[in-house]
Each structure stands twice: as structure tokens, then as C-alpha cells.
C-alpha positions as CSV (number, residue, x, y, z in Angstrom):
1,M,127.1,108.8,120.2
2,R,124.7,110.6,119.4
3,H,125.9,113.6,121.6
4,F,128.7,114.5,124.3
5,T,128.3,116.4,127.1
6,C,130.1,114.2,130.0
7,V,132.1,111.2,131.2
8,H,129.0,108.9,130.7
9,D,128.6,109.7,126.6
10,I,132.1,108.8,125.7
11,G,131.4,105.0,126.7
12,D,134.3,102.7,127.7
13,L,136.8,105.3,129.1
14,K,139.7,102.9,128.7
15,A,138.9,102.3,124.9
16,A,138.8,106.0,124.7
17,L,142.1,106.8,126.1
18,R,143.5,103.7,123.9
19,E,142.0,105.8,120.7
20,A,143.2,109.2,121.7
21,F,146.9,108.2,122.0
22,E,146.2,106.6,118.3
23,I,145.1,109.7,117.3
24,K,147.7,111.7,118.7
25,K,150.3,109.7,117.1
26,E,148.8,109.5,113.9
27,P,146.8,112.6,113.6
28,F,146.0,112.5,110.1
29,R,145.0,109.0,109.9
30,Y,141.1,109.8,109.9
31,S,141.7,112.7,107.7
32,E,138.3,111.7,105.4
33,T,136.2,110.8,108.2
34,G,134.6,114.6,108.0
35,R,135.1,115.1,104.2
36,N,132.0,117.1,102.8
37,K,130.6,117.6,106.4
38,T,130.4,120.9,108.3
39,L,131.3,121.9,112.0
40,L,129.3,124.5,113.7
41,A,131.4,126.2,116.3
42,L,129.0,128.5,118.3
43,F,131.1,130.7,121.4
44,F,128.5,132.5,123.7
45,D,131.7,133.1,125.6
46,S,135.1,133.9,125.1
47,S,138.1,131.4,124.2
48,L,141.6,130.5,123.1
49,R,142.3,126.8,123.4
50,T,139.0,125.8,122.8
51,R,138.5,127.5,119.8
52,L,142.0,126.7,118.2
53,S,141.9,123.3,119.7
54,T,138.3,122.0,118.6
55,Q,139.0,124.0,114.8
56,K,142.2,122.2,114.4
57,A,140.9,118.7,115.3
58,A,138.1,119.6,113.1
59,M,140.0,120.2,110.2
60,N,142.8,117.5,111.1
61,L,139.3,115.2,110.3
62,G,138.7,117.0,106.9
63,M,135.6,119.3,108.0
64,N,134.6,122.6,107.2
65,V,134.3,124.9,110.2
66,I,132.2,127.6,110.5
67,V,132.7,129.7,113.9
68,L,130.3,131.9,115.2
69,D,130.6,134.6,118.2
70,V,127.2,134.7,119.3
71,N,126.2,138.5,120.7
72,Q,128.9,139.7,118.8
73,G,128.9,138.4,115.0
74,A,125.2,137.8,115.0
75,W,122.0,139.0,116.7
76,K,121.6,138.6,120.7
77,L,118.9,136.2,121.4
78,E,116.3,135.8,123.3
79,T,116.0,132.3,125.6
80,E,112.5,132.8,127.7
81,R,109.4,131.7,126.3
82,G,106.4,134.4,126.6
83,V,108.7,137.2,126.8
84,V,107.7,140.9,124.7
85,M,110.6,141.1,123.0
86,D,111.2,144.9,123.1
87,G,114.2,145.3,124.4
88,D,118.4,144.3,122.9
89,K,117.3,140.9,121.6
90,P,115.6,140.9,118.2
91,E,115.9,137.2,117.3
92,H,114.7,134.4,119.8
93,I,116.9,131.0,120.3
94,L,113.7,128.7,119.2
95,E,113.8,129.9,115.8
96,A,117.7,130.8,116.0
97,I,118.5,127.1,116.6
98,P,117.0,125.0,113.9
99,V,118.2,127.5,111.4
100,M,121.6,126.7,112.5
101,G,121.2,123.0,112.6
102,A,119.8,123.6,108.8
103,Y,123.7,124.8,108.1
104,C,125.7,122.1,109.7
105,D,126.3,118.7,110.5
106,I,127.6,118.8,114.0
107,I,127.4,121.8,116.9
108,G,130.2,122.6,119.2
109,L,128.4,124.7,121.9
110,R,130.5,127.1,124.3
111,S,127.9,128.5,127.0
112,F,128.9,129.5,130.4
113,A,126.9,129.6,133.7
114,R,125.5,132.9,134.3
115,F,124.9,132.7,138.1
116,E,121.3,134.6,137.7
117,S,119.4,130.9,138.2
118,K,121.1,128.0,139.8
119,D,118.1,126.0,138.3
120,D,118.7,127.2,135.0
121,D,122.6,126.7,135.3
122,Y,122.5,123.1,136.4
123,G,119.4,122.3,134.1
124,E,122.2,123.2,131.5
125,K,119.1,125.2,129.6
126,I,121.1,126.5,126.5
127,L,123.0,123.2,126.0
128,N,119.9,121.2,126.2
129,G,118.0,123.4,124.1
130,F,120.5,122.9,121.3
131,I,120.4,119.0,121.6
132,R,116.7,119.6,121.8
133,H,116.2,121.8,118.8
134,S,118.7,121.7,116.8
135,G,118.2,118.1,114.9
136,K,122.3,117.4,115.1
137,P,124.7,115.9,116.8
138,V,125.4,118.5,119.9
139,F,128.9,118.4,122.1
140,S,129.8,120.6,124.5
141,M,132.5,122.9,124.4
142,E,132.4,124.1,128.0
143,A,128.6,124.4,129.5
144,A,127.5,125.6,132.6
145,T,127.8,122.6,134.5
146,G,131.1,120.5,133.0
147,H,134.0,120.9,130.7
148,P,133.8,117.3,129.2
149,L,136.7,118.7,126.5
150,Q,139.0,119.5,129.0
151,S,138.6,116.9,131.4
152,F,139.2,114.4,128.8
153,A,142.7,116.1,127.9
154,D,143.2,116.1,131.2
155,L,143.3,112.4,131.7
156,I,145.3,112.0,128.1
157,T,148.0,113.8,130.4
158,I,147.9,112.0,133.7
159,E,147.9,109.0,131.5
160,E,151.0,110.4,129.6
161,Y,152.9,111.1,132.8
162,K,152.0,109.2,135.7
163,R,154.1,107.1,137.2
164,V,152.0,104.4,139.3
165,E,149.0,102.8,138.0
166,R,146.7,104.7,140.4
167,P,148.0,107.9,141.1
168,K,146.6,110.8,143.9
169,V,145.6,113.2,142.1
170,V,144.5,116.6,144.0
171,L,142.3,119.5,143.2
172,T,142.4,122.4,144.9
173,W,140.9,125.6,145.1
174,A,142.8,128.6,144.5
175,P,141.8,131.9,145.1
176,H,140.6,134.7,142.0
177,P,139.3,138.0,141.8
178,R,136.3,137.3,140.2
179,S,133.4,134.8,140.4
180,L,134.0,132.1,138.1
181,P,131.5,128.6,137.1
182,Q,132.0,124.9,138.8
183,A,132.3,123.6,135.1
184,V,135.9,122.6,134.9
185,P,136.2,121.4,138.9
186,N,133.0,119.6,138.4
187,S,134.0,117.7,134.8
188,F,137.8,117.0,136.5
189,A,136.5,115.5,139.5
190,Q,133.7,113.4,137.6
191,W,136.5,112.2,134.6
192,T,138.9,111.2,137.5
193,A,136.6,109.2,139.7
194,A,135.6,107.2,136.4
195,A,139.4,106.9,135.8
196,G,139.8,105.3,138.8
197,Y,142.2,107.4,140.0
198,E,142.6,108.4,143.9
199,L,140.7,111.9,144.2
200,V,140.9,114.2,146.7
201,V,139.2,117.8,146.6
202,T,140.7,120.7,149.0
203,H,138.8,123.8,149.4
204,P,137.9,126.2,152.4
205,E,134.7,125.3,153.6
206,G,131.8,126.8,152.0
207,Y,133.5,125.9,148.3
208,E,131.7,122.1,148.3
209,L,130.6,121.2,144.8
210,D,127.7,119.5,143.7
211,P,128.2,116.0,145.3
212,R,127.0,114.5,142.0
213,F,130.2,115.1,140.5
214,T,132.6,114.3,143.7
215,A,131.1,111.0,144.0
216,G,134.3,108.6,145.1
217,A,136.4,111.4,146.1
218,R,137.7,112.4,149.5
219,I,137.0,116.1,150.7
220,E,139.5,117.8,152.8
221,Y,139.6,121.1,154.2
222,D,143.1,121.0,155.2
223,R,145.2,121.4,152.2
224,D,148.5,120.4,153.6
225,K,147.0,116.8,154.3
226,A,145.6,117.0,150.9
227,F,148.9,117.3,149.4
228,D,150.6,114.8,151.4
229,G,152.2,112.1,148.7
230,A,149.9,113.4,145.7
231,H,151.1,112.7,142.2
232,F,149.3,115.4,140.0
233,V,147.9,118.9,141.8
234,Y,145.2,120.2,140.0
235,A,144.5,124.1,140.6
236,K,141.1,125.7,140.0
237,N,139.1,128.3,141.4
238,W,135.3,128.2,141.8
239,S,132.4,130.3,142.9
240,A,130.1,128.7,145.8
241,Y,128.0,126.1,144.6
242,T,125.5,126.0,147.7
243,D,122.5,128.1,148.4
244,P,122.2,130.8,149.5
245,N,125.6,131.5,148.2
246,Y,125.8,130.4,144.4
247,G,127.8,132.1,142.3
248,K,129.4,134.3,144.9
249,I,132.9,134.8,146.1
250,L,133.6,133.7,149.6
251,S,137.0,134.0,150.6
252,R,140.2,135.5,148.5
253,D,142.4,133.6,150.7
254,T,146.3,133.9,149.1
255,A,147.6,131.0,151.6
256,W,145.4,128.4,149.1
257,T,148.0,129.8,146.1
258,V,150.0,126.9,145.1
259,D,153.1,127.6,145.8
260,A,156.8,125.4,146.0
261,R,155.8,125.0,149.7
262,A,152.7,123.4,148.9
263,M,154.0,121.4,146.3
264,S,157.0,120.3,148.3
265,L,154.3,118.3,150.7
266,T,153.6,116.3,147.3
267,D,155.4,113.1,145.9
268,D,156.9,115.3,143.4
269,A,153.9,115.9,142.3
270,F,153.2,117.3,138.4
271,F,151.0,121.1,138.3
272,M,147.9,121.1,136.5
273,H,145.4,123.6,135.6
274,C,143.4,124.5,132.3
275,L,144.8,127.7,131.2
276,P,144.0,131.0,131.8
277,V,145.5,131.4,135.1
278,R,146.2,134.2,137.3
279,R,150.1,134.3,138.2
280,N,150.7,134.5,141.7
281,M,147.0,134.5,142.7
282,I,146.3,130.5,141.7
283,V,149.7,129.6,141.0
284,T,153.4,130.9,141.8
285,D,155.8,131.9,138.6
286,D,158.0,129.6,140.1
287,V,155.6,126.4,140.4
288,I,154.2,127.2,136.9
289,E,157.2,127.3,135.2
290,S,158.9,124.3,136.9
291,P,159.8,121.4,134.9
292,R,156.7,119.5,136.8
293,S,154.5,122.0,135.3
294,L,152.4,120.2,132.1
295,V,150.0,123.2,131.5
296,I,151.5,123.2,128.2
297,P,151.2,119.3,127.0
298,E,147.7,119.2,128.5
299,A,146.7,122.3,126.2
300,A,148.1,120.7,123.9
301,N,146.1,117.6,124.6
302,R,143.0,119.4,123.8
303,V,143.5,118.5,120.1
304,V,143.4,115.1,120.4
305,S,140.4,115.1,123.1
306,A,138.2,117.3,120.3
307,Q,139.2,114.9,117.5
308,V,138.5,111.6,119.2
309,V,135.3,113.4,120.1
310,L,134.4,115.0,116.7
311,K,135.6,111.4,114.9
312,R,133.0,109.2,117.1
313,L,130.3,111.6,116.5
314,L,130.4,111.8,112.5
315,T,131.1,107.6,112.5
316,D,128.2,107.1,114.9
317,N,125.8,109.2,112.7
318,Y,126.6,109.6,109.5
């Protein structure tokens, strides 16, 4: 594996899950794998779980870790070619990327959708720039259109808690006061479909995701029908994908908040969310605090997913 940006890069998914459970059981088994190797973790956007879990995973492998908050701990970076750089961005990404590559062995990158250009976001302009110009293995710590480390951890969690071989998994839209990217729902749909689960995606009309990510899923606009008999409910907000509303909020309908009534329609389903979560908008207090809530085990598995990815990048490239 040269780079890690989506489920297709992980190869045999069942083998990756077996490796994840082995690493979870013995997290320091490969503590020499990253010896004298350096991870550069670059954050164009804020983070809690991704920052901490990826650093912890790298340390478990014996790696050195450099963390850089771009636009805060470094120069603001220009991304466009041909511009006259007379504004607030004193360094161009075409110089910055190879320089950063010279200081490390693996690059982790976090850069959200900007909603300025759908073509730029869905072309993964920043992520692909690092892949093209750094000369080093690059992995996504959440990009404009996907969050593969989160989705890998989600699958690990589902495999741990599932009661049937092919569980019914529901990805449900829920309201949020801000315009959020489609990265997490895109990845979750793609990874759960690849795992062979029964996947239902439910949302108000107008919130359809890119069909490249939801291929194999059933789209259901009636949330009650979607929740019927579900084994796992994964709640997440996202803004509109389709033109001309890309990046816009079309609804704040609180009837889509995941509450006890909605969960009662399921087959005693587990509740999941990537965090951070807006309580009593995305999910009510009683649901997220219930014994069926997996948000904390799910977050803990972020270390495991990152460690599998880093181990493979180290093993395959050095």
C-alpha cells in the first residue's frame, strides 16, 4: 500500500479486519516497525480524536511524530497556480509540499471541503497535491470527500458488536446548525457496502450523496421504514451534494433527531456517531448515554485503524 485514501487502498477487507483485531489484542507487538521513522501529521482543520489517535498509533509503532497546524503554526499556503501572491499567503504549496516531504517518512493529512468549488473538493485538490509532490506515502486523516480512518474504525466496531453475520446498518441524516461536508457519510457508506452489510441510507429529499459512494445501498426517504429492524444506526449530518445547492443547508427539521422513539423501531440497535456530536440536535441525551451507544468504543478503535494503516505503509514502503 503506497497511499491510503479510501477502502480500495486497504485491499482484502477481511484480512485488514483480522489484522486490526490482532493489533488491538497486542498493540505493542510491532513497536520496532517504525523505529527511526517520522510521521508528519498535517492539520489544515481542527481535530481531537484524529490527532490523538493517530499520534498514539504512531507511538505504538515506535515512530517519531511531528504535528503541524497549517495556517496557525506555519505560513498560510497558496494553492492556486498563476496567482500574484500579494495577499496574506506568503508561501506556495508547490514549494511547501516537497519541503515537508524532506523532513519525514510518512505524511498524514487532514483537509476538509471548502465549499468554494465542488470540482476542487471532489477532485481532492489538496490531498492529491501531497500525493503528487511530496515523494512520500500519504494517508488521509479526513479529506474533502472521505474519512477512511474513521470508517475503518466504524467497521471494526460493528464487527465487535454485531449479533448476526450480515447486520442491517442504517446511515441517517440528522439536523445541524452548520454546513458540514459529506466526507464521513461518503466513507461510511462506501466501507459498509464493501463489508457486505445490508446498508440503508435515509435522509430528506435533496440530501442525496454522490452515488459513487452509496452504490449498493438502499435509499429510503421515510426514516421510520429505514429504522425498522435495524441492528446499527449511524447518525451524521451533511450538507447538500447536488447542484445548485452544493454545500448548503436545506433543512433543520428536528424530527430527524435520533431519539428513543426512533430507536424503538429497530431490532435493539446500537447507536453510532463519529463525534463530536451536537446533543439534542443529532441525538438526544438518553440515546447517546444509553447502554446501546457505541460512540466511546468507536472512538477508541480509531487508534487501531490508524495503527493498521501506518504499519502497512511502513512495511510496504521501507
